[in-house]
Steps between C-alpha positions, in 0.01 A plus 500: 500500500536482880369149503753381246779671691379343823493158337851544361621610842337200663643261246846648548465475887405128454794421275740691734356310801556162327857573406579617855325185644696267269826665603412461870395132450829418321698674779324294768556176309869564460532577871325167590722314266818639650374419850427126399847473348667626817293265726592202270868579512494526886313163525742335256797627699356368823426157339847491361655566841282225650602240241870588537470446874327161449762383255778614736342304784461179280860536385627520859288199600621288215862612559474390863360153392777453245755596761358243735500223227858597411600465864336155526673381183831627631446314827416176310807539278710554803357181658572304176852640493552385856362144428733483189796600705418240768460232229824602342677465832336162552601377153856618558514307827359185337745540209787516745368194686466306169850599405626381838316163468630461150856542625424244777355252250790544269748429781293194606497380136873527482529304829258234378694467176824440684323252730345320197843474339642367824213246520552393139862429562406301815236298312743427219753382755249290692366348169848391396554339842158324477580369148837374627335324798195353322659422161195661314488806290246778576273402208497135603421592856228734388338235274507241777345737748228609254403138423480415868289809569275419210429151633438633853277780365295264290439271798413785730272667243309174439459450873387863540249462216363182650466660842326806344260284293417282805433803711297669231297186448424469873372863529372597159320173416311507823374859446432441131302188568302677763406789271421267208285267722312796645432635152376167379278448796335841462419449130247222413493399134304248299650239274445589135600261219417560128572321174476566128148365433146609591195274490165642379209294630190462277157365574493236224730366231264644229659837557836360384366473143376856496836623634686308223264622231473396142836353390653648818461862401364616842785344698764632255352849517502483884859374511617772256315776693625397849843352412424175692467137414158345567486120553159338452558129580307216660506659843133520599350852549830679476702699247873552571654839432881480468742795487805614693352850524234504784343826363429330171354198672274723708386689197416180317324352804277808544433523125392131494280558798318795329474319167352187653259698717390708202479203259613700193837349406651605169827671393360857491331461834816345646721794397244745650480309825880460533555873445242577766656249744851641439368845606339347809822317597705813449260688730515215749885516490493876585240451775703210649811726506306780671340262755838343569663845567213606728516169693877544556492874567727579202400842362623729226592226242504593134193365313717278282662345816149446640410320172817282518419402856149396403651303209689294749177324581522316170869402535669221694858412600583137570129441527462775756250788425716812444252746658463285811872470519543878466240570767663242733846646435371859563353398838812317603714799399291737707516271806874447468575870445296590807695243695829656380385858569466601128213654308231226456306694234803520271580133559141397423509704173829348395372147585187552287697625199798263521370263226345752257760400243337158467195640324638698202288599205782393266753224508844607635839334537607670831427361853165584639645676808700749284202548268278565804748765632490670158119501505497652858751759402303591185191565710683727756542253786764601755861369455490286811183322370664448160810360660302262712316374188814457288716346770274233645679232290847656541504625135550854628716623787296563818524865612226521760372289794173437315672275237607220740155510672326451164741226397451310831119534498482396130692184597275440801184528290635275227658246732213425738344154469238482225574841347658376181481199279749359248438237237681165568746532211609850602528386860718201427714699260558766766614238755734331251655840410554580863680168561704520178607855572635410845660176366706700252728640774824305573499301819122443509408134521121495529212750482140480616217749434251463780182678629360551154819675387509743802823341630807357327723260696854482368738228631872559437810283532685553827833439330428754226342795680591636849264635767618852412403459139139382542374853586640633178359201308147547633511878417630433152217242430235736631633788282503278193147369555381861561670616169412209276164353616142612534310379806229616737598591852850417619734199502704399801842345420652276768851363445590187707854381563578210722796277580441130572740248640397132459673192649410141529565273796562138395 
């Protein structure tokens, strides 16, 4: 019983101790919580005061900056206002001066009007006196004076023109001849003459039969494939190839060479060889164009222009090889441009391309100079090059200094001895046309074409044409020849007028 009581008492003590401990723990926790809250409030209050001080300081700083900017703006505005006031004062002064000048001008105008009226009255009075003295009206006197002035002006103008032309000839011809002679001397060219036939040499006349073939089938096949005419006549060891197109003649000649060397000559083989030779000739044309451009130092040409330049090798003009003519003209242009202080590279380029319109792939009805200019423009050549190409026969207006250089060098290359060749009929016809054209003018008594058509002598009647009129006559004949005739080089027109007095002593 005592043990149970002791246990109960012990248990009760334990429970009571636990309750008291819990109450004490809760009290301690609550005290600590209140202490933390107070510390946090104190710290927050201190932080708040600190932030307020910082904001106040920033506000004051910003306010001082804004006050400073406002003061600066006010100063600028004040300066602008001062300038405006000064300008306004200046404008007012100018306005007053203008008004003053206007009043002065108006007064002067009134005075001039009065003086003009006074002068009109005086002129009218003097005119009536003059009419009374001379017996002529004003209109009659004016017409008489105008006629006399016209005659005097015509005489003086003609004399002035003659003096200018003589002076220009004395100075310009000397310099021009000097430059042209220097250009010709510095360019050495060979004489090149071509025609419309090629001769293919063979070892024996037995080959002619094989070329003709059974019933002429071989020669017909070759003519059809090459577009040429093959003449197999009694000429020993030779076959004549005739065509106006040198490319076709060359293709036919090379094809004949391969066929005769191979020995197999029949229509199928002919077509095969001709096709192969055409490809070789086309490659040769391109290679010739490239080699020409490299030799002349002309770079950056379009591939099609290079091909056209190479194709010139198989073209001729008045019997002169077109490629040799283009090379010669290009070198002359470069030399002459250098003498005149211009760009020799551009001049050489224009000289090389000036006749590209003569080798078209299709038949055209426009002049070769204009067509050449179109081709050059199509392949992105510069405008001054295109103008030099198109204007070298005066079919386009010259806009650059390159154009007259190309024109002159083209004439030099074509006019030098041995450069070109004409058939007799065309030569005689051209001379007759020159003489007949000059003889069609009134007052012309005789005409003579001399120096192979390079000069035209025109003799006029002294009683029909005066010395003052022969200059105009020679210029008119030259212009008409230039407009209506086609000729290589240039033609000199010399008009001769003389007065003869004949008497007989008996």
